[in-house]
C-alpha positions in Angstrom: 1.7 -21.2 16.4 -1.6 -19.9 17.7 -1.9 -16.1 18.3 -2.3 -16.6 22.1 0.8 -18.8 22.4 2.8 -16.4 20.2 1.8 -13.5 22.5 2.8 -15.5 25.6 6.1 -16.5 24.0 6.9 -12.9 23.2 6.1 -11.6 26.7 8.1 -14.4 28.2 11.4 -13.3 26.7 11.7 -10.1 28.8 14.6 -9.9 31.2 14.6 -6.3 32.3 12.2 -3.5 32.5 13.2 0.1 32.3 11.5 2.6 34.7 8.9 4.8 33.2 6.8 7.5 34.8 3.3 6.5 35.8 0.5 7.1 33.3 -0.7 5.7 30.0 1.9 4.1 27.8 3.3 6.5 25.1 2.5 6.3 21.5 5.4 5.7 19.2 6.0 7.0 15.7 9.0 5.6 13.9 10.2 7.6 10.9 12.9 6.1 8.7 14.4 7.8 5.6 16.0 6.0 2.7 19.6 6.9 1.8 19.7 9.9 4.2 23.2 10.9 5.1 23.9 12.8 8.3 25.3 15.9 6.8 22.2 16.5 4.6 20.1 17.4 7.7 20.4 21.0 8.6 19.7 21.6 12.3 20.6 25.3 12.3 17.9 28.0 12.8 16.3 28.9 9.4 18.0 25.9 7.7 16.8 23.7 4.9 15.2 21.1 7.1 13.1 23.1 9.6 10.8 20.3 10.6 13.6 18.0 11.7 15.4 21.0 13.4 12.2 21.7 15.4 11.9 18.1 16.4 15.5 18.0 17.5 15.0 21.2 19.5 12.4 19.5 21.7 14.4 16.2 22.0 17.8 14.8 21.5 19.9 14.3 18.4 23.0 12.0 18.2 25.9 13.5 16.3 27.7 10.2 16.0 25.0 7.9 14.8 25.7 5.1 12.3 23.9 2.4 10.4 24.7 -1.3 10.6 25.0 -1.8 6.8 25.1 0.2 3.6 21.8 -1.2 2.2 18.2 -1.0 3.1 16.9 -4.5 4.0 19.3 -5.6 6.7 19.3 -2.2 8.2 15.5 -1.9 8.6 15.3 -5.4 10.0 18.0 -4.5 12.5 15.9 -1.5 13.5 12.9 -3.8 14.1 14.7 -6.6 15.8 17.6 -5.0 17.7 19.9 -7.5 16.2 22.9 -7.2 13.8 22.4 -8.6 10.3 24.5 -11.7 10.8 22.3 -12.7 13.7 18.8 -11.9 12.3 19.8 -13.5 9.0 18.7 -10.9 6.5 22.0 -10.6 4.7 21.2 -11.6 1.1 18.5 -11.1 -1.4 15.3 -13.1 -0.4 16.3 -13.6 3.2 13.7 -13.3 5.9 13.5 -13.7 9.7 11.8 -16.5 11.7 8.1 -15.9 12.1 8.2 -15.9 15.9 11.3 -13.8 16.4 10.5 -11.0 18.9 10.3 -7.8 17.0 9.3 -4.2 17.9 5.8 -4.5 16.3 5.2 -7.9 17.9 6.3 -6.8 21.3 4.2 -3.6 21.2 1.2 -5.4 19.7 1.3 -8.0 22.5 1.0 -5.1 24.9 -2.1 -3.7 23.3 -0.6 -1.2 20.8 -2.5 -0.4 17.7 -0.1 -1.0 14.7 0.1 0.9 11.5 2.4 0.4 8.6 3.0 3.3 6.1 6.2 1.7 4.8 7.0 1.2 1.2 7.3 -2.3 -0.4 7.0 -4.1 2.9 5.4 -7.2 1.3 8.7 -8.5 0.1 10.5 -11.4 1.8 12.8 -9.2 3.9 10.0 -7.6 6.0 7.2 -10.2 5.8 7.9 -11.8 9.2 8.5 -8.7 11.3 4.9 -8.5 12.7 4.0 -5.5 10.6 0.4 -5.1 9.5 -0.5 -4.8 5.8 0.9 -1.5 4.4 -1.7 1.2 4.6 -0.6 3.1 1.5 -3.0 2.6 -1.5 -2.3 3.3 -5.1 1.1 4.2 -6.5 1.7 6.8 -3.8 5.0 6.2 -2.0 4.9 9.1 0.4 2.2 8.4 2.9 2.4 11.6 4.9 -1.2 12.7 4.1 -2.5 9.1 4.7 -0.7 8.9 8.0 -2.0 12.4 9.1 -5.6 11.2 8.3 -5.0 8.0 10.2 -3.8 9.9 13.3 -7.2 11.6 13.5 -8.9 8.4 14.6 -6.0 6.3 15.9 -6.7 4.2 18.9 -4.0 4.8 21.6 -1.5 3.6 22.4 -0.3 3.2 18.8 2.9 2.3 17.0 3.1 3.7 13.5 6.0 3.3 11.0 6.5 5.5 7.9 9.4 5.1 5.4 10.4 8.1 3.2 12.1 7.5 -0.1 12.8 11.1 -1.3 16.6 11.0 -0.7 16.9 7.7 -2.7 18.2 7.8 -6.2 16.9 9.0 -8.7 18.0 12.4 -7.4 15.7 15.4 -7.8 12.9 12.9 -8.2 11.1 13.0 -4.8 11.2 9.3 -4.1 11.5 7.3 -7.3 8.9 9.5 -9.0 10.9 11.2 -11.7 10.9 10.2 -15.3 12.8 13.1 -16.8 16.2 14.7 -16.7 16.3 18.1 -14.9 20.0 18.8 -15.3 21.7 17.9 -18.6 25.2 16.6 -18.6 27.2 13.4 -18.4 25.7 10.0 -18.8 26.1 9.3 -15.1 24.5 12.6 -14.1 21.5 12.1 -16.3 20.9 8.4 -15.4 21.1 9.3 -11.7 18.1 11.5 -12.2 15.8 8.9 -13.9 16.9 5.5 -12.5 16.8 3.9 -9.0 20.0 2.1 -9.6 23.3 3.0 -11.3 25.6 -0.1 -11.1 29.3 0.5 -11.2 30.6 -0.6 -14.7 27.2 -0.1 -16.4 28.7 2.0 -19.2 28.0 5.4 -17.6 30.5 8.0 -16.4 30.6 11.3 -14.6 32.3 14.6 -15.5 34.0 17.3 -13.4 31.5 19.5 -11.5 28.9 16.7 -11.3 29.2 16.3 -7.6 28.0 19.8 -6.9 25.0 19.3 -9.3 24.2 16.0 -7.6 24.4 17.5 -4.1 22.0 20.3 -5.2 19.5 17.7 -6.5 19.9 15.5 -3.4 19.5 18.3 -0.9 16.3 19.4 -2.7 15.0 15.9 -2.2 15.9 16.0 1.5 14.1 19.4 1.8 11.0 17.9 0.2 11.1 15.0 2.7 11.4 17.5 5.5 8.1 19.1 4.3 6.4 15.7 4.4 7.7 15.0 7.9 6.4 18.4 8.9 3.0 17.5 7.6 2.8 14.6 10.0 4.3 16.4 13.0 1.8 19.3 12.4 -1.1 16.8 12.3 0.1 15.3 15.6 0.3 18.8 17.2 -3.2 19.7 16.0 -4.6 16.5 17.5 -2.8 17.0 20.9 -0.7 13.9 20.3 2.8 15.4 20.5 3.0 15.3 24.3 2.0 11.6 24.3 4.1 10.4 21.4 7.7 9.4 21.2 9.0 10.3 17.7 12.2 8.8 16.4 13.7 9.8 13.0 16.6 7.9 11.6 17.8 6.4 8.3 18.6 3.0 6.8 22.0 4.2 5.5 23.6 7.3 4.0 24.7 8.0 0.4 27.9 8.5 -1.6 27.8 11.4 -4.0 31.1 11.1 -5.9 33.3 11.5 -2.8 34.8 8.1 -3.5 34.4 7.8 -7.3 30.7 6.8 -7.6 27.2 7.5 -6.3 24.6 5.7 -4.3 25.1 2.7 -1.9 25.5 -1.0 -2.1 22.2 -1.9 -3.6 22.2 0.9 -6.3 25.9 0.7 -7.2 26.5 -3.0 -6.7 29.5 -2.3 -4.5 29.4 -2.1 -0.7 31.6 0.7 0.6 32.1 1.2 4.3 32.8 4.9 4.2 31.6 7.8 6.3 29.1 9.2 3.8 27.2 5.9 3.6 27.5 4.9 7.3 26.8 8.1 9.1 23.0 8.8 9.6 20.8 11.1 11.5 19.2 10.0 14.8 16.7 12.2 16.6 14.3 11.3 19.4 11.6 13.5 21.0 8.6 13.0 23.3 7.8 11.6 26.7 10.9 10.7 28.7 13.3 12.4 26.3 15.2 15.4 27.5 14.7 18.5 25.3 17.4 20.5 23.5 20.2 17.9 23.9 23.0 17.1 21.5 24.8 13.9 22.3 28.3 12.9 21.3 27.7 9.3 22.4 28.2 6.6 19.8 24.9 5.2 18.5 23.6 2.8 15.8 20.2 2.2 14.3 20.2 -1.2 15.9 19.8 0.7 19.2 16.4 2.1 18.3 14.4 -0.9 19.4 15.9 -1.2 23.0 15.7 2.5 23.4 12.0 2.7 22.4 11.2 -0.3 24.7 13.1 1.4 27.5 11.2 4.6 27.1 7.9 2.7 27.0 8.9 0.8 30.2 8.6 -2.6 28.4 10.8 -5.7 28.8 13.8 -6.2 26.6 14.1 -9.5 24.7 16.9 -11.9 25.6 19.8 -11.8 23.3 19.2 -8.2 22.1 22.4 -6.8 20.6 21.5 -3.1 20.3 21.9 -1.1 23.4 19.5 1.3 25.1 20.5 4.9 24.5 18.7 6.1 27.7 22.1 6.4 29.5 23.2 8.8 26.7 20.3 11.0 27.6 21.9 11.4 31.0 25.3 12.2 29.6 26.8 8.7 29.7 28.1 6.6 26.7 26.5 3.1 26.6 28.4 2.1 23.5 32.2 2.0 22.8 32.2 0.6 19.2 30.0 0.4 16.2 30.0 -2.6 13.8 29.1 -3.0 10.2 28.3 -6.0 7.9 27.3 -6.3 4.2 27.3 -8.5 1.2 29.7 -7.1 -1.5 26.9 -5.6 -3.5 23.8 -5.4 -1.3 20.6 -6.4 -3.2 22.6 -6.5 -6.5 25.1 -9.2 -5.2 25.3 -12.1 -7.7 24.6 -15.6 -6.5 28.3 -16.5 -6.9 29.4 -13.9 -4.4 26.8 -14.4 -1.6 29.3 -15.9 0.8 31.6 -12.9 0.6 31.3 -10.3 3.4 32.4 -6.7 4.0 32.7 -6.2 7.7 33.9 -3.2 9.7 34.3 -1.7 13.2 34.7 1.9 14.2 35.2 3.9 17.4 33.9 7.2 16.0 37.3 8.3 15.0 38.9 5.3 13.2 37.4 2.6 11.0 38.7 -0.9 10.3 37.3 -2.8 7.3 37.8 -6.3 6.2 36.7 -8.1 3.0 36.4 -11.8 3.7 35.2 -14.9 2.0 36.3 -13.8 -1.5 39.4 -14.2 -3.6 41.3 -11.9 -1.3 41.2 -10.3 2.1 41.9 -6.6 2.5 42.4 -4.6 5.6 41.5 -0.9 5.3 43.2 0.2 8.6 46.1 -0.9 10.8 44.5 -0.5 14.2 45.2 -3.8 16.0 42.7 -3.2 18.7 39.9 -2.6 16.2 40.9 -5.7 14.2 40.6 -7.9 17.3 37.3 -6.3 18.3 35.9 -7.1 14.8 37.2 -10.7 15.0 35.5 -11.1 18.4 32.3 -9.6 17.1 32.2 -11.9 14.1 32.6 -15.0 16.3 29.8 -13.7 18.6 27.5 -13.1 15.6 28.0 -16.7 14.4 27.0 -18.1 17.8 24.1 -15.8 18.1 22.8 -16.8 14.7 22.8 -20.5 15.8 20.8 -19.6 18.9 18.2 -17.7 16.9 17.7 -20.6 14.5 17.5 -23.1 17.3 15.0 -21.0 19.3 12.8 -19.7 16.6 13.3 -22.0 13.6 13.1 -20.8 10.0 12.0 -21.9 6.6 14.5 -23.9 4.5 14.6 -23.8 0.7 14.0 -27.2 -0.9 17.0 -29.1 -2.3 17.3 -28.2 -6.0 18.2 -31.8 -6.9 15.0 -33.1 -5.2 12.9 -30.4 -6.8 13.8 -31.6 -10.3 12.2 -35.0 -9.5 8.8 -33.5 -8.5 5.8 -33.7 -10.8 5.2 -30.6 -12.9 1.5 -30.5 -12.0 1.0 -27.2 -10.1 -1.1 -24.7 -12.2 -0.2 -21.0 -12.5 -3.0 -18.5 -12.7 -1.2 -15.2 -13.0 0.5 -13.7 -14.9 -0.7 -15.2 -18.1 2.0 -16.8 -20.3 4.2 -14.2 -22.1 2.2 -11.4 -20.4 3.4 -7.9 -21.0 2.6 -5.9 -17.8 2.1 -2.1 -18.3 2.4 0.5 -15.6 -1.3 1.6 -15.9 -2.9 -1.7 -16.8 -1.4 -3.6 -13.9 -2.0 -0.9 -11.3 1.8 -0.6 -11.0 1.7 -4.0 -9.3 3.1 -7.4 -10.2 0.9 -10.3 -8.9 1.9 -14.0 -9.0 -0.9 -16.5 -8.3 -1.3 -20.3 -8.4 -3.6 -23.0 -7.2 -3.5 -24.3 -3.6 -4.7 -23.5 0.0 -3.2 -21.0 2.4 -0.8 -22.5 5.0 0.4 -21.5 8.4 4.1 -21.7 7.6 6.0 -20.7 4.4 5.6 -23.9 2.4 5.4 -22.5 -1.2 8.6 -21.3 -2.7 8.8 -18.8 -5.5 11.9 -19.4 -7.6 12.9 -16.7 -10.1 15.5 -15.9 -12.7 15.6 -12.4 -14.1 17.8 -10.0 -16.1 21.2 -10.6 -17.6 24.8 -9.4 -17.2 25.2 -6.9 -14.4 21.4 -6.9 -13.9 21.1 -10.7 -13.5 19.4 -12.1 -10.4 18.2 -15.5 -9.3 16.8 -16.9 -6.1 13.8 -18.2 -4.2 11.7 -17.1 -1.2 9.0 -18.8 0.9 5.3 -17.7 1.2 2.2 -19.0 2.9 -0.5 -17.8 0.5 -1.0 -19.2 -3.0 -0.2 -15.7 -4.3 2.0 -12.8 -3.7 1.9 -9.2 -4.9 4.7 -6.7 -5.4 4.0 -3.0 -5.5 2.4 -0.6 -6.2 5.7 0.8 -7.6 6.4 4.4 -8.4 7.2 5.1 -12.1 11.0 5.2 -11.8 11.1 2.0 -9.9 8.8 0.4 -12.4 11.0 1.5 -15.3 14.0 0.0 -13.6 12.2 -3.3 -13.3 11.5 -3.2 -17.0 15.3 -3.5 -17.6 15.2 -6.9 -15.9 12.7 -8.4 -18.5 12.0 -11.1 -19.2 11.0 -12.3 -15.7 11.0 -16.1 -15.3 9.5 -17.9 -12.3 8.0 -21.1 -11.1 6.3 -22.2 -7.9 7.5 -25.1 -5.7 5.1 -27.0 -3.3 7.3 -29.1 -1.0 4.2 -30.5 0.8 2.7 -31.9 -2.4 6.1 -32.7 -3.9 5.1 -30.8 -7.1 6.1 -27.8 -9.0 4.9 -25.6 -11.8 6.5 -25.1 -15.2 8.7 -22.1 -15.7 6.7 -19.0 -16.9 7.9 -15.8 -18.4 6.5 -12.3 -18.5 7.8 -8.8 -19.3 7.4 -5.4 -17.6 6.9 -2.6 -20.1 8.6 0.7 -19.5 6.1 3.5 -18.6 5.8 6.3 -21.1 6.7 9.9 -20.4 
């Protein structure tokens, strides 16, 4: 679709415009934090997260805010689309959204907003079709606070900027995937949690009594470091006179379990999706033009509500079919939401191919939680609240219908039939990586690049098929791309070292238009030294 037609299509979906005070449109800064549980943010005077406390003091914070899922990809996509995961379709590894789906960046860009992306790892399939510009972080730096602060100095207004912080994510005490050493000696679980970005349940590690307190200390130190980084950005905004013209929202993709229920992490680090308070409860703070100052709301909220709330504050049309609700009524003391809903694969990003059709769904009213595991060998009910069970059943049916509407309205790429692929000619040449390449952290620039012959296309018509790892760390799948190359990274050292455990990596390229494919190629990722 041509850019002009896309912009027209986006603008045509609006059905209601929220009132906004006259004047120039507000800037918007969206801050998301990875694995940030609600109780880790200290809003008290002189507390451990003073930057977030100061932001909340000049805005509103929601005490009963929840994620939509216990792993990153579906949650972030819900923030950018205002849709629940079963509707936007990012529910498994390699999923992506339709290219013309109305998203927050597309809607704002069509209204003349300057877009900036300081997110991490946003080139992967999950986020490629969200309308985000190329990520602005260069090198292996994950935290982009200084880069964002510098960008703000010359930013053309109005702007929309997104930054994603990884400090709270495992490894704990690592400041965002950066650690490569154990700070606190102890059990195998405690030590691995300090050097690895994943700790699958059943991976041969265990914890000891007293580990929870040690983990909490490491985790809270990470959160405090993140708060310092956020403070750097907020201070830069204040110096440049942007604070009064910028809506700032801070939230998280999900929370984190720290041995409250027998393990640590969340779905994509543990390989087990749990719908428990520690993983579902997240912070949500808004401040800026149109936001009342010094408010604490008890209204239910979810991160799927961020998009309609921001569009409402900016006075922009809301897309048809939006499932998140605007939280503007909550700023006036009303409760726009009665229930919150959750959906996940059984193991997040680590879900094996054989279990992709299983679901973990839930519904809560802020006091009670009803959870169902469906599609697998058994069905479990984690509460006996009939009203909540019926609400979840109705929600599940609605999500199915909404997904069909999204696909019929916006389309989507379809993976080639595996049986047909085997009959294609094996004539597509691979350029990178070289056969049996051993990629080092320094020599590769902390980046993995796949490259092959062929022209760029408008729609995803190349497919990268991969098979990696073994046992608990096995993964296989495919995703579509338009360019005859794709790059992953730059990765921080702990993430790179986790990738090394999946070696060897095997991949091939499929070209449905040319009815051809490449041969399988293998390469390895070498663990970075101390």
